[in-house]
N, C-alpha and C positions, 0 to 999 in steps of 0.2 A: 627500150623504147624511150624512156625518159632522157637518157643520155643522147640518143640520136636526135630527139626533138630539139634539144638545146645546144648540142655541140656541133651537129652536122646533119641538118634536116634532109639534105640531098644525098646522104650516105649511100643509099642503094641505087642512086641514079647517076653518079659520077664515076670517073675512072681514077680515083685517088686524089684528084685536085678539082676544086670547084672554081672554074675560071670566071663564071658570073659573080660568084661570091668575092673573088679577089678584086674584080673590077668595081663592084659595089663598095668594098672597103676602101679602095684607093680613092674613089670619088668622095666618100664621106670624110676621109682623112684630109683630102685637099680642101674641102669646105671648112673643116675645123683648123686647118693649117698645122696639124700635128698628127702623129700616128696613134690614133685612139681605137680604131677598129681592126680586128684580126679577121682572117678568112681561112684559117687553117682547118682542113678537114680532119676527121679522125685518123686516116692513114698518115697525114702530115704530122699530126701531133704525136702519133706513135713513133714515127721515124725520128722526129726531133728529140723526144725524150729518151729514146733508146740509143741513138747513134750520133747525134749532133749536139752542139752547144746551144745555149739559149741566147747567144749573141744575135742582136738584131742587125744582121748585115745582108746585103744583097747576095753575096756568095753563099751564105748559109741557106737562104731562102731558095736559091736555084737548086742546090744540092737536095734540099728537102722535097722540092717539087719533083725532081727526077727520080729520087728514091721512092716517093709515094706512088708515082705512076708505075714503077716497076713492082712494088709491093702489091698493088691492086691487080696487076697483070698476072702475077704468079699465084696469088692466094685468094680464097673465097672471101666474100664480105664478112661472113659469119666468123671465119678464122681471124680476120683482122680485128673485128670487134671484140672477140674473146681475148686476144692478146692485149688490146688496149685496156679493156676492163680489168685485166689481171695485173696491170702494172701502173695504172694512173694513181697519183698520190691523192689521198683523201684527208690528209692532216693526221695529227696524233700518231705519227709513225705508221699509219695504215696505208699500205700500198696494195691496190686491187680492191675490187668491190666486196669480195668475201671478207677480207680483213676489216674493211670499213664497217660492214654490217655487224660483225662481231664486236668491233670497238664501240660503236654507237648504240646498238640495239641488243647486243648479246644474243643474236640469233643468226642462223644461216641466211644468206641472201635469198635462198629459195623460200624462206618463210616470212619475209618482210611484206608489209602492206604497201599499197600504192603510194600513200603519202610519204612513207619511209623511203621508198625507191626514189621518189621525186626529191626528197631531201638529200640523198646521196648524190643524185645528179646535180643538184644545186651546189654542193660542196666543191665539185670538180673545178668550177670557175676560179675559185680562190680558196684553197683548202685551209689556210691558216686564218685568213681574215673572216671567213664564214664558219668558223668553229662554233659548234653549239655550246662550248664551254667558255667562250670569250664574251666580250662586250658587244659583239655584233650578232647575237642570236636572232634578234628581230630582223636583221637583214637576211639571214639565212632562211628564216621562215617566209619572208617576202619573196625570196628567190625560189623557194619551194613552190609557192603559189604561181609564180611565173612559169616554172617548169610544167606544172599541171595545165596551165593555160596553153602553153606551147604544144603539149600532148593533144589537147583538144583541137588546136589549129591544124595540127598534122594528122588529124583523124585517127589517133591511137585510142581516143576515148571521146565520148560525147560531152557537150557543154554541161549538161545536168550532172553527170558523174564528176566532172572536174570541179564544179562548185561544191558538191557534197564532200569530195575528198579534201578540198582546201580547208573545210571546217573541222576536220578530224584532228584530234590532239596527237602530237608527236611526243613520245616519252623516250628520253635518252637515258642510258645507264649513267651512273656516276662517273666522273672524270677518271680515266684510267691512270 
């Protein structure tokens, strides 16, 4: 839920591509006169990281959209989400949410707390910049709070719980 709330809030409501999100990102980029906002859905991110390059070209984006639509047509949302969560990089050579949970908290992902889950979801945006072992730990914790806020906005939890969870301490194991 934390990853869905921050990476693709419409995950269960689109067909692999969020055309409204793309239009919103294009308009925002035109205002800024530079490509600053992305609109890739979880299926698009999965396709890009598994089969395509990271080159920012129109050709790659078209392939990504076509393949994401086909992926969404052939597989369930839960299967796509599972694949995504099992291959996304979390920094520290941790690929997948289970490896990340073990790396940062020394416990299975099924045992982590809500703030720890929000922290892992926060890392997805920029795994190396938001490392809890680097100079941007404060940015990671601010992003964790943002994730909890998004979870409340998307009705995965209520505002009171989000505020309570933001105040809980996160303890990372020593740097691997």
